[in-house]
Backbone bond lengths (Angstrom), bond angles and torsions (degrees), N, CA, C in turn:
res aa  C-N    CA-C-N  psi(-1)  N-CA   C-N-CA  omega(-1)  CA-C   N-CA-C  phi
1 M - - - 1.511 - - 1.520 110.27 -
2 A 1.347 117.44 133.63 1.458 120.18 -175.58 1.561 109.12 -73.33
3 D 1.306 112.76 146.69 1.475 122.24 179.19 1.504 108.40 -64.43
4 K 1.354 118.75 140.45 1.436 121.51 -179.35 1.535 103.58 -134.92
5 L 1.385 113.60 141.16 1.404 122.23 179.75 1.544 106.75 -90.81
6 R 1.352 116.39 125.51 1.442 124.57 175.59 1.521 106.40 -119.08
7 S 1.372 118.88 112.73 1.479 117.69 177.60 1.488 109.96 -95.91
8 V 1.349 120.99 138.14 1.379 126.33 178.83 1.549 106.66 -119.02
9 N 1.344 116.19 120.44 1.520 117.89 179.46 1.508 108.73 -64.04
10 T 1.299 115.02 146.39 1.468 123.10 177.75 1.555 112.32 -67.51
11 K 1.430 116.22 -18.28 1.391 118.04 170.25 1.402 117.75 -74.61
12 F 1.369 115.76 -2.08 1.531 120.01 169.74 1.484 110.40 -52.33
13 W 1.276 120.51 -42.93 1.469 120.58 -177.52 1.518 113.94 -78.28
14 D 1.365 117.73 -7.49 1.455 116.64 175.21 1.413 112.39 -99.41
15 D 1.479 121.19 -1.09 1.363 121.96 176.35 1.563 112.42 -63.69
16 P 1.346 113.09 136.09 1.475 110.88 -178.56 1.491 113.13 -64.91
17 F 1.348 119.04 -31.27 1.410 121.04 -178.20 1.598 107.49 -62.65
18 I 1.335 115.68 -49.80 1.504 121.50 177.06 1.524 110.71 -55.70
19 E 1.330 117.93 -41.70 1.448 120.52 -172.94 1.522 109.76 -62.21
20 E 1.227 117.22 -30.59 1.502 121.35 -173.53 1.483 114.68 -90.53
21 L 1.360 114.98 -3.59 1.528 121.67 175.72 1.474 111.37 -78.71
22 S 1.282 116.96 153.08 1.437 126.81 169.82 1.487 108.93 -72.94
23 P 1.440 114.78 161.10 1.463 119.92 179.37 1.553 112.63 -55.03
24 S 1.323 116.56 -39.81 1.494 116.46 179.30 1.564 110.17 -72.50
25 E 1.295 119.16 -32.88 1.501 122.36 179.76 1.494 111.57 -73.31
26 K 1.373 119.40 -29.85 1.364 120.84 171.43 1.407 112.10 -70.54
27 L 1.325 126.66 -42.29 1.445 131.73 175.97 1.582 107.67 -55.98
28 L 1.413 111.86 -45.99 1.509 116.56 -175.52 1.487 111.08 -64.96
29 F 1.340 117.73 -41.54 1.384 119.22 -175.40 1.513 113.29 -74.70
30 L 1.352 114.30 -30.26 1.439 119.49 176.54 1.584 107.32 -70.55
31 Y 1.290 117.55 -40.52 1.476 120.83 174.72 1.453 113.14 -54.60
32 L 1.398 113.20 -46.03 1.498 116.52 -178.38 1.543 113.55 -61.44
33 L 1.273 114.56 -27.27 1.519 116.52 174.22 1.493 115.89 -81.86
34 T 1.333 119.91 -20.27 1.399 122.15 -166.32 1.524 116.35 -127.14
35 N 1.208 117.34 -3.43 1.536 115.84 -176.45 1.485 111.27 -73.82
36 P 1.324 115.49 161.23 1.445 130.22 -172.65 1.571 109.78 -49.30
37 L 1.309 119.13 -36.21 1.413 120.77 -172.17 1.550 113.33 -89.23
38 A 1.331 120.38 -6.54 1.413 123.41 178.13 1.465 107.57 -70.80
39 N 1.362 113.36 142.25 1.484 121.62 -179.59 1.485 114.69 -122.51
40 I 1.287 111.99 -177.54 1.501 113.97 -172.83 1.635 114.98 -73.60
41 L 1.358 108.62 -17.67 1.463 118.00 177.08 1.536 114.11 -75.95
42 G 1.336 113.33 -27.45 1.506 116.79 -169.92 1.510 115.62 77.69
43 I 1.328 119.20 17.50 1.403 124.86 176.33 1.524 102.66 -133.22
44 Y 1.345 119.11 118.60 1.438 121.00 178.58 1.494 115.16 -149.98
45 E 1.195 121.18 159.95 1.462 124.62 -178.66 1.571 109.03 -89.04
46 I 1.339 114.54 133.73 1.443 120.58 179.64 1.486 111.59 -164.12
47 T 1.322 120.23 135.98 1.434 125.95 -176.55 1.492 110.16 -92.45
48 I 1.338 110.92 154.81 1.562 119.46 177.97 1.573 105.28 -65.33
49 K 1.206 119.39 -33.66 1.423 120.48 -177.34 1.528 108.99 -66.56
50 R 1.389 117.55 -38.76 1.444 121.56 176.43 1.484 110.94 -61.50
51 I 1.277 117.63 -48.47 1.462 124.96 176.77 1.503 115.06 -50.69
52 C 1.405 108.54 -48.37 1.515 117.64 178.55 1.458 107.78 -57.41
53 Y 1.372 121.08 -48.52 1.363 123.37 -170.57 1.508 111.52 -66.38
54 D 1.353 116.80 -47.29 1.416 120.19 -179.60 1.448 117.31 -65.08
55 T 1.338 116.94 -39.50 1.504 120.61 -173.31 1.469 109.73 -92.65
56 G 1.292 119.55 -27.32 1.510 119.76 -174.19 1.472 111.16 84.41
57 L 1.296 121.29 6.09 1.445 129.29 179.69 1.627 107.08 -81.60
58 G 1.319 113.10 150.10 1.469 121.22 174.65 1.531 112.27 -73.52
59 R 1.261 116.68 152.70 1.497 121.63 -177.59 1.608 107.67 -58.88
60 E 1.262 117.14 -49.62 1.487 118.47 176.27 1.461 119.93 -52.94
61 I 1.395 109.89 -43.73 1.558 114.96 173.22 1.440 118.21 -59.43
62 I 1.419 109.60 -38.26 1.524 116.17 176.37 1.493 117.19 -69.70
63 L 1.415 112.14 -40.40 1.426 115.04 173.55 1.512 118.83 -63.83
64 N 1.313 113.85 -40.30 1.482 122.10 171.32 1.563 113.47 -61.46
65 G 1.340 112.75 -42.14 1.513 116.13 -178.94 1.555 106.80 -65.16
66 L 1.307 116.71 -48.26 1.531 119.80 -176.78 1.573 107.97 -61.25
67 K 1.367 122.12 -33.79 1.367 120.86 178.81 1.500 110.62 -72.06
68 R 1.298 118.43 -28.27 1.521 119.85 179.10 1.547 106.31 -77.06
69 F 1.307 119.06 -35.44 1.462 118.09 -179.45 1.552 108.15 -67.65
70 E 1.355 113.93 -41.63 1.446 118.16 -178.01 1.681 109.79 -59.76
71 T 1.308 113.66 -42.91 1.428 119.05 176.72 1.526 115.08 -54.38
72 A 1.404 109.14 -41.17 1.446 118.74 -174.30 1.720 106.44 -84.71
73 R 1.321 113.57 -3.88 1.453 118.79 -174.39 1.398 116.39 61.43
74 K 1.326 119.96 33.79 1.419 127.03 -178.78 1.558 113.11 -96.86
75 A 1.343 111.56 -30.92 1.547 118.51 176.38 1.503 109.10 -160.19
76 F 1.306 112.18 148.44 1.475 123.36 -179.83 1.464 112.77 -127.96
77 Y 1.290 115.31 133.85 1.549 121.02 175.49 1.452 111.22 -110.17
78 N 1.253 112.60 113.17 1.557 117.83 -173.01 1.536 112.46 -139.64
79 G 1.347 112.18 110.13 1.462 118.98 -176.93 1.464 118.08 58.10
80 N 1.262 120.58 42.46 1.472 130.21 -174.94 1.512 115.24 71.30
81 Y 1.342 115.84 12.55 1.431 122.74 175.23 1.433 109.56 -109.33
82 L 1.437 114.21 132.93 1.447 121.38 179.72 1.549 106.46 -99.46
83 I 1.262 116.80 129.24 1.511 123.02 -176.80 1.511 108.52 -119.51
84 L 1.329 117.11 118.82 1.466 126.23 176.48 1.546 103.63 -108.41
85 P 1.329 119.59 93.88 1.487 119.62 -176.09 1.442 114.13 -67.79
86 N 1.329 124.24 -24.50 1.439 127.46 179.49 1.531 114.58 -94.44
87 W 1.332 115.31 4.85 1.440 120.47 -177.18 1.506 112.35 -53.15
88 L 1.338 115.84 -55.71 1.536 120.47 -173.49 1.409 110.39 -67.34
89 K 1.380 123.45 -23.92 1.388 122.16 -174.87 1.526 108.43 -67.84
90 N 1.249 118.95 -21.91 1.534 124.74 -177.41 1.445 113.55 -103.99
91 Q 1.365 116.13 11.37 1.495 120.01 171.87 1.500 114.97 -110.44
92 H 1.388 110.55 148.13 1.499 113.32 174.95 1.526 104.45 -106.44
93 L 1.387 111.59 112.64 1.516 113.10 -173.90 1.495 112.98 -109.93
94 N 1.379 115.23 134.23 1.465 118.61 170.29 1.534 109.81 -85.25
95 K 1.289 114.61 -178.86 1.416 119.32 -178.74 1.542 115.64 -52.66
96 N 1.360 115.05 -50.57 1.445 122.62 178.43 1.436 115.16 -61.37
97 M 1.281 116.17 -32.78 1.504 121.65 -179.33 1.488 106.56 -74.80
98 K 1.320 122.77 -34.49 1.438 125.67 178.74 1.508 112.95 -69.42
99 I 1.414 113.41 -35.18 1.466 117.86 175.47 1.537 108.90 -67.77
100 A 1.325 116.41 -37.79 1.387 120.61 174.01 1.528 114.38 -57.38
101 V 1.346 117.29 -44.63 1.403 122.62 178.29 1.454 108.63 -60.00
102 S 1.285 122.71 -44.50 1.449 126.40 178.83 1.576 109.22 -60.10
103 K 1.169 118.22 -48.84 1.498 123.52 177.07 1.454 114.01 -55.79
104 E 1.359 113.35 -46.28 1.504 118.26 178.59 1.548 110.85 -61.72
105 F 1.409 114.67 -39.23 1.427 115.22 -177.16 1.556 108.83 -72.06
106 N 1.323 119.66 -37.50 1.481 120.52 178.21 1.440 112.54 -65.09
107 Q 1.347 122.89 -15.72 1.399 122.61 -176.45 1.560 108.51 -92.13
108 L 1.274 119.42 -7.98 1.499 122.48 -177.69 1.529 109.92 -66.56
109 P 1.235 119.64 153.90 1.538 120.72 173.58 1.494 108.96 -55.25
110 I 1.285 113.36 145.21 1.521 121.84 179.79 1.580 112.98 -58.30
111 E 1.398 118.21 -35.50 1.434 121.19 179.07 1.441 110.78 -71.14
112 L 1.364 119.98 -31.18 1.424 121.41 178.99 1.491 110.81 -77.62
113 K 1.288 120.96 -41.43 1.516 123.07 173.99 1.425 109.68 -61.40
114 D 1.274 122.72 -41.86 1.506 122.15 -179.29 1.551 109.83 -66.87
115 N 1.386 113.12 -36.11 1.454 113.51 179.34 1.474 114.20 -69.97
116 I 1.327 118.48 -31.12 1.462 125.63 174.57 1.459 112.59 -66.11
117 L 1.450 115.63 -45.98 1.380 126.06 -169.77 1.551 111.32 -83.95
118 G 1.369 110.88 -28.34 1.474 112.93 -170.98 1.530 115.71 -81.78
119 N 1.396 115.68 173.76 1.489 117.78 -179.93 1.505 112.47 -76.66
120 D 1.309 124.29 -2.28 1.457 124.68 -179.97 1.484 110.16 -93.67
121 S 1.239 122.21 3.30 1.456 125.18 -170.03 1.501 114.91 -98.53
122 E 1.279 117.30 22.98 1.507 120.43 179.64 1.514 110.02 -54.95
123 G 1.324 111.53 -40.84 1.460 114.92 -179.62 1.542 116.39 -63.80
124 L 1.255 115.93 -19.21 1.468 123.70 177.32 1.519 113.57 -86.62
125 G 1.323 113.97 -4.56 1.485 116.32 -178.94 1.477 120.64 73.12
126 N 1.447 114.51 27.87 1.427 118.32 -175.71 1.595 112.78 -66.76
127 D 1.223 118.13 -5.06 1.504 120.37 179.29 1.546 108.41 -94.74
128 S 1.317 115.77 5.37 1.533 117.08 176.40 1.513 111.75 -73.22
129 E 1.359 114.74 159.17 1.452 116.90 176.47 1.615 108.44 -60.39
130 G 1.304 115.75 -36.31 1.565 111.97 -179.62 1.382 114.51 -56.85
131 F 1.321 117.17 -47.44 1.466 119.81 178.86 1.462 115.02 -64.38
132 R 1.315 116.14 -32.54 1.456 117.53 174.14 1.556 112.21 -68.09
133 R 1.369 119.91 -33.83 1.369 123.04 169.29 1.505 114.06 -58.72
134 V 1.385 116.62 -40.83 1.436 120.00 176.09 1.536 113.61 -59.58
135 M 1.377 113.79 -41.18 1.436 118.03 -178.20 1.524 111.36 -69.53
136 E 1.341 117.91 -36.66 1.416 124.84 170.02 1.551 114.09 -51.28
137 C 1.370 112.80 -49.20 1.431 117.89 -176.88 1.493 110.77 -67.53
138 L 1.359 118.53 -38.90 1.396 121.08 175.68 1.525 117.84 -64.07
139 D 1.238 117.03 -33.05 1.448 125.94 179.09 1.568 109.48 -78.08
140 K 1.291 112.19 -59.04 1.439 119.70 -166.58 1.580 111.82 -68.72
141 Y 1.358 113.45 -36.70 1.455 116.48 -179.93 1.515 115.82 -100.55
142 E 1.270 117.62 16.95 1.460 121.30 175.56 1.552 111.79 -62.32
143 V 1.301 114.62 -32.38 1.526 123.14 -179.51 1.542 108.59 -69.94
144 E 1.372 114.37 -42.08 1.419 115.29 -179.22 1.592 113.75 -68.73
145 I 1.374 114.02 -30.07 1.459 114.48 175.01 1.462 112.18 -72.53
146 E 1.338 118.08 -39.09 1.427 115.85 -179.12 1.556 113.56 -69.94
147 S 1.377 110.24 -30.71 1.621 118.45 169.79 1.388 110.79 -56.43
148 E 1.374 120.24 -45.22 1.470 127.53 -175.72 1.497 104.82 -63.89
149 I 1.370 119.42 -51.10 1.430 118.31 -178.11 1.492 112.87 -60.32
150 E 1.419 114.99 -40.37 1.408 117.42 -179.25 1.450 112.67 -62.27
151 S 1.397 115.19 -34.55 1.542 121.31 178.07 1.485 111.11 -65.66
152 E 1.315 120.92 -34.65 1.388 124.85 173.84 1.617 112.07 -67.02
153 D 1.259 115.03 -42.82 1.464 121.28 173.97 1.470 112.06 -61.05
154 E 1.250 115.86 -46.22 1.526 119.55 179.13 1.519 111.57 -60.99
155 K 1.285 115.99 -39.46 1.442 119.19 174.14 1.505 116.97 -57.27
156 K 1.440 111.04 -49.62 1.372 120.37 176.61 1.533 111.91 -62.16
157 N 1.364 117.93 -37.42 1.429 125.36 178.06 1.566 112.20 -61.18
158 T 1.257 111.20 -41.04 1.552 120.60 -175.66 1.563 105.15 -69.03
159 I 1.288 116.17 -43.49 1.515 119.50 -179.16 1.569 108.86 -62.65
160 L 1.357 115.81 -45.19 1.454 118.44 -179.96 1.511 110.96 -64.83
161 F 1.382 114.79 -40.24 1.515 111.61 -179.95 1.485 114.67 -67.97
162 S 1.283 120.30 -33.91 1.482 124.31 171.29 1.489 111.37 -58.76
163 Q 1.265 113.96 -44.68 1.464 118.11 175.27 1.480 115.70 -59.35
164 F 1.339 115.08 -42.69 1.431 121.56 172.86 1.586 112.22 -63.04
165 W 1.238 115.89 -49.77 1.473 124.77 -170.11 1.469 106.65 -61.92
166 D 1.354 118.99 -48.15 1.462 123.91 177.68 1.504 110.17 -62.89
167 S 1.185 119.40 -48.24 1.574 126.24 -172.58 1.460 103.14 -60.95
168 Y 1.402 117.39 -52.18 1.455 122.38 -171.16 1.539 109.20 -57.44
169 H 1.345 118.47 -46.43 1.504 114.90 -170.22 1.490 107.15 -88.81
170 S 1.284 123.32 -17.45 1.522 118.47 171.07 1.494 112.21 -74.12
171 I 1.304 119.76 -23.66 1.502 123.34 175.64 1.452 112.25 -85.62
172 T 1.334 118.01 -48.48 1.516 120.91 -175.13 1.527 110.78 -81.93
173 K 1.313 117.34 -23.18 1.577 120.79 178.41 1.580 103.75 74.46
174 L 1.249 118.39 19.42 1.517 116.42 179.84 1.561 106.06 -84.20
175 K 1.334 117.50 155.20 1.423 122.89 174.73 1.556 109.75 -69.41
176 K 1.414 115.45 145.03 1.406 118.56 174.92 1.514 114.94 -85.85
177 T 1.321 112.72 85.56 1.519 120.56 -173.40 1.478 116.11 -115.22
178 D 1.387 115.77 -6.09 1.442 115.10 -169.22 1.513 109.58 -126.90
179 N 1.263 122.67 33.66 1.469 126.85 -173.90 1.492 110.50 -55.90
180 E 1.305 122.60 -46.61 1.389 125.14 -173.02 1.488 109.93 -66.41
181 A 1.312 112.72 -46.45 1.536 118.86 -175.85 1.540 109.59 -69.77
182 A 1.333 112.11 -36.87 1.529 114.43 178.63 1.503 111.10 -67.57
183 L 1.274 116.97 -36.71 1.518 122.63 -177.80 1.598 107.92 -68.06
184 K 1.297 115.98 -31.92 1.422 119.46 177.40 1.621 112.29 -62.39
185 Y 1.262 115.73 -44.29 1.431 121.91 175.76 1.525 114.43 -71.72
186 W 1.371 109.74 -35.95 1.557 112.54 179.33 1.545 112.40 -62.40
187 K 1.279 119.68 -34.27 1.468 125.75 175.83 1.436 114.13 -63.26
188 K 1.272 117.25 -21.69 1.552 118.48 -177.87 1.501 109.76 -89.38
189 L 1.356 119.43 -6.64 1.451 118.99 -178.77 1.486 113.27 -87.98
190 T 1.338 114.78 152.29 1.487 119.83 175.76 1.552 106.08 -73.23
191 D 1.317 111.94 169.74 1.517 118.02 179.41 1.505 108.26 -62.03
192 E 1.248 117.96 -39.82 1.496 125.33 -178.88 1.497 109.44 -65.53
193 E 1.229 117.46 -45.56 1.577 119.25 175.07 1.505 113.07 -67.59
194 K 1.292 117.21 -30.34 1.577 116.35 177.60 1.498 109.11 -69.08
195 Q 1.357 118.61 -34.86 1.396 119.90 -177.61 1.607 110.23 -70.73
196 K 1.510 109.24 -41.22 1.437 112.35 174.65 1.499 116.82 -61.63
197 A 1.358 111.40 -37.14 1.514 112.90 176.37 1.487 114.49 -62.05
198 I 1.246 117.28 -27.86 1.558 121.60 177.87 1.522 105.06 -76.79
199 D 1.295 114.82 -55.14 1.583 119.87 -170.69 1.474 112.94 -63.78
200 N 1.409 117.44 -26.95 1.575 117.69 -171.38 1.508 110.32 -104.90
201 I 1.302 120.23 13.15 1.450 120.85 174.04 1.551 113.10 -59.44
202 K 1.332 112.35 -55.61 1.446 115.85 179.62 1.572 119.49 -59.50
203 P 1.438 114.43 -46.26 1.397 119.18 173.48 1.553 109.77 -59.97
204 Y 1.246 120.62 -37.99 1.474 122.95 178.08 1.520 108.32 -61.32
205 Y 1.281 115.66 -52.27 1.513 121.17 -175.33 1.534 106.46 -63.64
206 D 1.246 120.63 -47.62 1.490 122.59 -177.51 1.516 113.36 -64.90
207 S 1.351 120.94 -23.73 1.347 123.68 175.61 1.545 115.84 -72.55
208 L 1.245 114.99 -19.36 1.516 118.89 177.45 1.422 114.92 -69.64
209 S 1.305 117.82 117.84 1.577 121.36 175.79 1.541 107.30 -75.74
210 D 1.246 117.04 -28.28 1.496 121.06 174.44 1.546 110.57 -124.23
211 K 1.306 116.69 106.58 1.458 121.33 -173.64 1.513 114.54 -64.23
212 K 1.374 115.40 -14.76 1.478 113.38 177.81 1.454 115.50 -72.78
213 Y 1.351 115.02 -7.08 1.433 119.69 174.40 1.523 114.41 -90.38
214 C 1.365 114.90 6.26 1.486 117.01 -179.17 1.512 109.53 -63.56
215 K 1.293 117.33 139.47 1.448 124.79 -176.70 1.522 110.37 -77.74
216 K 1.316 117.19 152.11 1.536 119.16 163.47 1.550 106.46 -65.28
217 A 1.365 111.71 164.76 1.406 114.64 -178.35 1.498 111.69 -65.69
218 R 1.327 120.09 -38.57 1.464 120.14 177.68 1.519 113.47 -61.10
219 T 1.329 117.72 -38.37 1.459 121.54 -179.77 1.521 107.85 -72.00
220 Y 1.292 118.56 -41.88 1.465 127.68 173.62 1.636 105.61 -43.89
221 L 1.272 112.17 -56.23 1.505 123.60 -172.77 1.522 110.03 -67.70
222 S 1.393 116.81 -48.98 1.452 122.96 -172.37 1.563 110.56 -67.79
223 D 1.384 115.00 -35.19 1.529 122.16 -179.33 1.449 108.19 -81.78
224 K 1.320 120.45 -13.67 1.534 125.79 -172.99 1.522 108.69 44.68
225 N 1.345 115.28 48.12 1.471 125.45 171.48 1.472 113.49 -50.48
226 F 1.320 111.98 -35.84 1.525 118.53 -174.93 1.472 111.00 -72.27
227 N 1.330 116.42 -14.75 1.443 119.72 -178.31 1.579 115.45 -99.11
228 D 1.365 111.26 -2.84 1.433 113.05 -172.83 1.498 115.61 -100.62
229 E 1.338 118.82 -2.19 1.413 126.43 174.06 1.521 105.73 55.21
230 F 1.250 125.48 47.98 1.475 128.59 172.52 1.467 112.49 51.74
231 K 1.271 117.95 62.53 1.449 125.79 -176.27 1.653 113.20 -62.41
232 I 1.148 118.83 152.84 1.527 121.35 177.79 1.427 109.37 -77.26
233 V 1.323 119.03 132.01 1.493 125.77 -178.78 1.530 109.04 -144.67
234 P 1.400 114.43 156.82 1.460 116.47 -176.52 1.532 107.79 -73.09
235 K 1.303 112.13 147.67 1.450 117.29 -177.47 1.625 106.60 -102.71
236 I 1.396 116.54 125.97 1.351 127.13 -178.60 1.567 112.21 -81.25
237 V 1.314 119.30 121.09 1.392 122.27 177.99 1.477 114.51 -124.49
238 K 1.349 118.10 152.76 1.513 117.06 178.13 1.562 110.38 -70.58
239 S 1.300 117.93 143.87 1.431 125.08 178.87 1.513 105.61 -156.70
240 E 1.387 116.56 177.45 1.408 121.17 -178.44 1.542 106.93 -65.12
241 N 1.347 119.35 -34.92 1.408 124.56 176.75 1.496 107.83 -95.42
242 P 1.318 122.85 106.01 1.387 121.87 -174.67 1.582 116.75 -67.29
243 Y 1.240 111.14 -12.33 1.485 120.39 176.96 1.499 118.14 -97.65
244 K 1.398 112.10 0.06 1.454 117.24 177.64 1.552 113.53 -85.75
245 V 1.288 111.33 128.65 1.528 116.29 -176.34 1.537 108.42 -100.50
246 R 1.330 120.36 129.28 1.263 122.97 178.51 1.604 109.84 -69.08
247 E 1.355 114.44 141.58 1.474 116.93 -168.21 1.498 112.99 -84.70
248 D 1.408 121.00 4.68 1.408 122.56 176.06 1.487 104.75 -85.76
249 W 1.354 116.75 151.50 1.433 126.58 -177.75 1.594 109.74 -121.52
250 V 1.310 109.31 149.04 1.443 114.07 -179.27 1.555 105.44 -135.69
251 E 1.296 110.55 151.00 1.482 116.54 -179.29 1.595 112.53 -86.91
252 D 1.292 109.54 63.50 1.481 117.12 177.99 1.513 109.42 -155.32
253 P 1.242 119.40 111.20 1.525 116.73 -178.06 1.546 112.05 -88.88
254 Y 1.334 114.29 3.43 1.447 116.23 -176.42 1.510 115.17 -93.81
255 L 1.311 114.52 -2.95 1.489 124.59 178.89 1.579 108.97 -86.59
256 Y 1.294 115.84 -12.56 1.478 117.47 -175.99 1.455 112.65 -73.08
257 K 1.339 119.60 133.71 1.422 124.80 177.89 1.563 110.53 -137.70
258 S 1.256 119.40 118.44 1.503 122.92 -174.16 1.489 112.20 -56.03
259 N 1.417 118.68 128.38 1.528 120.37 172.13 1.426 113.62 -75.22
260 A 1.448 115.56 -4.25 1.461 116.15 179.06 1.413 112.76 -68.48
261 N 1.367 120.11 -21.77 1.510 117.75 179.21 1.512 112.36 -96.60
262 R 1.281 116.66 9.05 1.466 116.72 178.75 1.558 113.68 -84.12
C-alpha cells in the first residue's frame, strides 16, 4: 500500500469534543483519522478486527467508542464502512484532490451511496457540512472527470488510427497524403467499425482485380468499404452508349467508375 500523508491540526486537542473523550476514545478517534485505510473522501472500509489489532484496544471498548462518536455525529460505522462526515470540512482541496474525492465516492457500494444520498440516511449524518462538500465535489468536478476519461479515449483512438494508417499504406502502397481527411472520417466510426477497418484492409486490397481502383484511406473510411463485405454491384463497361450498364454483376464494388465524369 502506498504511503499517504494525513495532516492533523494541532487544534485537534483543543476541540471540546476531544477534551471530553477518555484516553482510549482519543486514541480510537485519532486512529480513524490517520490509519492506512483512511482516504481523501473520509469514507472507507475497515473491520473492527483490524481496528483492534492496530490500536490494541478491546472489541467492546471500540464498539462503545464508535457508538459515542455516532451519537455526537462525528463518525458512523455502517456495514464495515467508517464514515467521517466532517472530514472534508477540514481539508484544503485543489482540483485534482476534488476529482479524487469524486472517484472515491463513485467506487463505494451502491447501497452505501444510496444511503448517504437518500432521505433515509439521517442517521449517517448526510446533513453535515462534510457531506455537503462531498456533493459539491461530485457536481462541480464531474466535467473534469469526464474530460479525463475522454483524454484517455483520445489517446487510445490516436494509437488505433496510427495502426490503421500505417497498415493501410503498407498494404496498398499508396502515398500517405490524406492523413487529416482520413482522421476526420475515422473519428466518426464506432469502436467496432474502427477494428473492422483495420482487420479488413488486406481482404479489401486482395479483392481488387485491378489494383488501380484501390481507394485512398479517407475514401475507404468514408465509404465504409470494410463494413460491406464486398457486396455485389453492377460492372461499368465501355460501349457505344456511355451510360449503358452491362447487366452482368461481379462481387467487387471497387471496379465501379461513374460515367457521369466521362
